[in-house]
N, C-alpha and C positions, 0 to 999 in steps of 0.2 A: 469282510471284503474290502479291499483297497479302493481308493478313488480310481486307480488305473483300471481295475477290473470292471468298474461301473461305467467307464468311458465308452462312447460309441466306438465300434471297431473302425479302424482307419482303412478306407477303401484302397484297393490295389489299383490305382489309376495309371501308374507308369512313372518312369523316372523323371523327377523334377517337377511334377505337376501338382503334388499335394500342397506344397508350401504356398504358392500363389493363389490357390483355390480353397485353402483350409476354411475360410470364413463361409464359403458356400456349403461345404459339407456339414458345418456345424449349425447352419441356419434352419429355422423351423420349416421353411418350404421344402428343404431337402429330405427332412424326416417324413413329411407328408408324401413326397414323391416316392420314397422307399416303400411306404405302406401301400400306396396306390399300386405299385409294381407287384408287391407280394399278392395282393388281392386279385390283380389281373391274371397272374400266372396260375392262381388256383382255379380260375374259371375259364380261361381262354389260352390258346396258343399265342405266345408273344415272341417277336423276332427283334434283334438277334438272340441267340441263346445267352443266358445270364453271363457266362464267362467271357463273352465277346462284346458286352455293351461298351466297354472302355478300350476296345482294340485299337482305335485310332491313336489314343494317348500312349498305350503300352508299346506300340510299334514305333511311334515318333516321339522321343523324349522332348520335354519342354525346351531344353537348351538347344535342340537340333533343328527346330522348325525354321524353314526357309521359304516355304510356299504354303499357302492355305487354299484348299478348294472346298467351298461350303456347299452342302447339299441341304435338303429340307427335312425329309423323313427317310428312315431305312426302307428298303424294298419290303413289301408285305407278302410276297409269294414264298412257297416252301423252299428252304435251302438257299435263298438268294442273299439275305442280309448276313454280314459277318463283321459288322462294326466299322467299316470303312465306307465313306460316302462314294456312291457310283460303282463301287467294286462288287464283284460276286466271287465266291470261292471257285477253285478249279473244278471243271466238270459241269458247271452251271452256265447255260447259254447267256451271253451278254444281253442285257435289256436294251431297248431302243436308244435311250439317252447315251449309254455307254458306246453303243455302235457309232453314234454321231460324233462322240469324242474321238474315236478311232479314225473316222473319216476326216476330221480336222487334222489329226496328227499326220495322216497320210498326205493331205493337201499342204500342210504347213512345213513338215519336216521330211516328207518322202518315206515315212516309215510304213512298212507293210502291215496290213490288218493282223492283229494277234490272233492266236487260236484259242485264247481264253480271256476271261475278264477279271482276273485277280490283279489288283493294283498294289499289292503288298510291297513290291519292289520300289514303287514311288514313295510309299510311307517310310520305308527304311532309309530313303535318301533325304528325308526332311520335308516331305509333302504331307501336311496334316489334312487328312481326308475326314472331315467332321461334318455330320448332319446336325442341324439345329435341334432336332428331336432325336433322342438316341434309341428309342424303342417304339414298337408299333404292334397292334393287335393283328393277327393273321387275317389277310384279305380285307382289312379295313384301313385304307390310307388315311392318315391324319388322325387316327384314333387316340394317340397319346399326346397330341398337341394340347397346350394350355394346362399341363399338369406340373410344370416346373422345369422341364428340360430346357426350355428356351432361356429362362433366367440363368441357368447354369452355363449354357454354351455362350451366351452373351458375355458372362464373366470371363470365360476362356478367351474370347476375342479381345476383351479389354486388357486382360493380363498379358497377352502377346503383344499388344500395342504398346503397353507401358514398359515392359521389361526388355523388349527387343528393338532392333533397328534394321530397316531394310528388308522386311518380309514382304513378299509379293502375294497379295490377296486376289485370287480370281473369283470375281463375283458374277456369277451366271444367273440371270433371271432377276425379276423384281424382288423376290423374297430376299435373295442374297445381297442384292444391292442396298436394301434397307439397312443392312448391318454396317454400311460405310460410316454411319454416325458414330460407331463405337471405336473407330480406328483413327489414330492421328496421321493424317495424310502428309504431314511434314516429315514424319519419321519412316513411313512405309509407302509402298506402291500399290495402287488400287486399279486393277484392270477389269472393266465391265463389259459384258456382252449378253445377248439373249441366252436363255436356257438351252442346253443341247437336246431337249425333248423334241420329238417329231413335230410338235405343234409350233415350235418357234426356232428350231435350229437353222432353218433356211432364211431366217429374217436377220441374220448377222452372226450367229455363232459360227456357222461354217464360213471361214474367211477371217475370223477375228485374229488369228496369229498369236494367240496367247501362249502357246507352248514355247515357240521360238522367242517371243518377247520376254518371257519369264527367265529364260536362259541368258538372254542378253543383259538383263538387269542384274542377274546374279554375277555374271562375269565382270560387269562394270564395278562391282563391289569387291572384286578379287576372290569370289567364291566359285566353287565347282559347279558347273551346270548339271541340271537333272538329266539323267539318261532316261528318256521317256519310252524308249523301246522296251517292251515287256520281255523278260527272259522266257 
């Protein structure tokens, strides 16, 4: 057997992502995370489906990232999580936080409320929709925190900060705002607001104007604005 045959399988994370993150995939913590996920799937239902864990990265290539929207955990209800933060697949009712995002889009940009909650069109335009933890046990919010995903997604944020210029990071809520320490604020734009959840949306998320502000910052750099209206 050759050394290549013996090497760990290279993950299908999406265009351009493997090289800046290779050290993470080869680190002992990531092997432990893989083993944890195998054991979890043997005993529990885990969301999103395995093929969609890296959906955010597969839909938004590393070189195409222009905006980052950070979430904390995937949705833990049946059929909701599909690997994009805040997004749900077509046919699944938008959860409350997403409805508040739509309310702010309507207030900020005059966009009508969409009839679905699939944000794939944003991801295809360079909006990285990444949760800090990429998996969760069904009906148990936060159940996969502290297993290694946060270390991995922190490395993603650092790689974006180091290799790019002018990304707009939308940091909603205290958890996301703690990630500001990983970002070079001299090279990127950090927009902070309360989380869009019903508990905090009316303490400043509604009225934050982040969607129009992100487009202003993109256009000031000579970049195409995001079409926030969902198809």
